[in-house]
C-alpha positions, -999 to 999 in steps of 0.1 A, spaced: 719 12 316 713 40 290 725 18 261 702 -10 273 673 15 275 680 26 240 680 -9 226 647 -17 244 633 16 231 641 7 195 626 -28 200 594 -13 215 592 12 186 593 -16 161 568 -37 180 544 -7 180 546 -4 142 574 20 135 599 9 108 629 29 121 639 46 153 670 67 160 681 95 184 697 129 179 703 160 200 683 193 199 715 211 188 723 187 159 709 208 131 732 238 134 728 247 97 690 248 98 686 284 109 707 298 80 690 276 54 655 283 67 662 320 67 675 319 31 644 300 21 621 325 37 641 356 26 637 344 -10 600 341 -6 601 304 -14 577 296 14 549 313 -5 517 319 16 530 297 44 534 327 67 537 304 98 571 295 86 584 330 90 564 337 121 576 307 140 611 305 125 629 308 158 613 277 171 614 258 139 651 264 133 661 256 169 645 227 187 661 238 219 641 270 217 609 250 213 614 231 245 646 241 264 643 212 288 647 186 260 680 167 260 673 141 233 650 138 203 638 104 193 630 103 156 607 77 142 598 66 106 568 47 94 563 34 58 533 42 37 545 28 4 517 26 -21 509 -7 -38 507 10 -72 528 34 -92 513 69 -88 529 80 -122 506 55 -140 475 75 -129 486 107 -147 474 93 -180 438 89 -166 429 124 -175 393 122 -165 402 110 -130 419 129 -102 452 119 -86 454 122 -48 488 119 -32 495 84 -18 499 96 18 463 109 18 444 79 6 437 64 40 433 77 75 450 110 85 486 101 94 487 129 119 462 110 141 476 75 135 513 84 141 506 107 171 487 79 189 516 56 184 541 82 195 522 88 227 521 51 234 558 48 230 563 79 251 543 65 279 564 33 278 595 54 280 583 74 310 572 42 328 606 26 323 630 55 326 611 86 339 616 120 325 591 141 305 582 140 268 565 160 241 554 144 208 552 161 174 538 150 140 541 177 113 518 202 131 543 220 153 574 241 143 597 211 142 620 204 112 615 167 111 635 160 79 668 176 91 664 160 125 657 126 110 689 130 89 709 141 119 696 110 137 707 87 109 673 76 96 683 88 61 694 118 42 676 147 25 676 139 -12 678 164 -40 640 167 -38 645 177 -1 625 147 12 641 121 34 656 91 17 666 59 34 686 29 22 662 6 40 628 24 34 631 45 2 613 78 6 577 67 13 576 74 50 560 95 77 581 110 104 574 117 140 594 129 170 595 125 207 613 152 226 625 139 260 643 153 290 663 120 292 699 120 280 700 92 255 730 81 233 727 98 199 731 81 166 755 92 138 740 113 111 734 98 77 755 105 46 740 118 14 738 91 -13 720 106 -43 752 106 -63 748 120 -99 711 110 -101 687 138 -110 655 118 -116 635 137 -91 646 171 -104 640 161 -140 605 148 -136 590 178 -117 564 192 -141 566 228 -127 604 231 -123 600 236 -85 637 228 -78 659 258 -85 689 236 -77 696 202 -62 685 201 -25 665 233 -29 627 237 -33 607 267 -43 573 259 -27 556 285 -49 560 262 -79 554 229 -61 521 211 -70 518 198 -34 520 234 -21 497 247 -48 470 222 -43 471 221 -4 486 253 10 479 280 -17 448 301 -12 431 317 -41 437 312 -78 468 293 -89 490 313 -113 479 308 -149 513 296 -161 512 267 -137 477 254 -141 482 233 -172 513 217 -156 492 205 -127 476 179 -150 451 158 -130 468 162 -97 441 174 -73 457 169 -39 495 168 -36 520 154 -60 541 122 -58 562 125 -90 596 132 -73 590 105 -47 577 79 -72 607 82 -96 634 78 -69 656 47 -76 660 41 -38 624 30 -37 636 -5 -47 643 -8 -10 609 6 1 591 -14 27 554 -23 24 532 -3 47 522 -24 77 495 -1 90 461 -10 75 448 24 82 470 38 55 454 16 29 435 35 2 398 38 11 372 31 -16 370 57 -43 403 74 -33 425 61 -61 418 79 -94 383 92 -84 360 105 -111 365 143 -117 328 149 -126 317 134 -93 342 154 -72 333 187 -89 296 184 -77 305 181 -40 290 208 -18 305 215 16 285 189 34 292 163 7 329 171 7 332 168 45 314 134 44 334 121 15 367 129 31 360 124 68 391 113 86 413 120 56 440 147 53 422 160 22 394 173 45 419 199 59 419 221 27 381 225 26 356 221 -2 364 253 -21 401 248 -25 395 211 -34 369 218 -61 392 246 -74 419 218 -79 393 195 -95 383 222 -120 419 228 -130 422 190 -137 389 191 -157 404 220 -177 435 198 -184 415 167 -192 407 174 -228 373 156 -221 346 177 -237 320 156 -218 331 175 -187 321 209 -202 287 209 -186 303 201 -152 326 231 -155 299 254 -168 277 245 -139 302 260 -115 310 293 -133 286 310 -109 297 292 -78 295 314 -46 332 311 -41 349 334 -65 380 313 -68 359 282 -77 339 303 -102 371 316 -119 386 281 -120 354 269 -137 355 296 -163 392 287 -170 382 251 -174 354 260 -198 378 280 -219 403 252 -220 377 226 -230 361 249 -256 395 250 -273 398 212 -274 395 196 -308 365 172 -311 386 141 -308 365 123 -283 366 120 -245 401 120 -231 418 139 -259 445 162 -246 437 199 -245 452 221 -271 479 243 -257 469 279 -252 493 308 -253 
């Protein structure tokens, strides 16, 4: 009966739009506490204090909900229909991470998880809790334990069937369901993801120092970004896809089936000059329903100004100068930095790379 329930659960998950479904136990990530502790003790979590504060729950799913007997892990593809690396050469345009181009995945995935959870309760009883990246749940280790894939050298989940463009969600349940076997690591000798990282955010394979990661710097980091990292950010204004985009396993990536993940108008390579002029109301309207909205206008415009400073486009000098007296001190400082960078640019026309500064 339980095996039949599991087969039907997987079938229902696929019909509802998930690309993969597998099951693990709350105690399946026994190494997680030690690894998380080492990550935090080395300060690699940066300003993400919630990681340290909620470490007990994050490292031990059983502590988060002691009644849970099984964890259903689900994956959903969001594979972009373009190569994000191609956008890095468009220096006067910003690059937004592919996952944030459409509707906020937190909302989309959570609704689907709740729907699947209701089906499970109706057919088998029990209780459930659903999680999508906003609770102290280590989705990637749990997904690997469930056999959905393995954590690659870039620490993201990799799948033979889906590549690494995928959202993860989980359903904790009091039902005792047959677990799947964990996945085996299949990165081999490849180091493409490590080699491409512009800020050297990987101290070693399978290790990340968030403090140097552009995704962290543009999304989680408050205040000014360290000077030595700004030029390396290029035109990335929200997140970074380099290590994902270069992975050879993406030859197996599945096209995204959810239309809500499709890029909205003006989200792929938006004009930096237009973005820099957004006030708070304009920012909220521009990114309504998008994950980008979560970081707020000030942090976003800070990122845009770093990209302007890296653009080498002297036509953007007036844009940067216009923000040097912004009410937000971090934005004003970023604007001054951009002005200094562009002032040092040889008059080679719009789009010329900025001259390195010591």
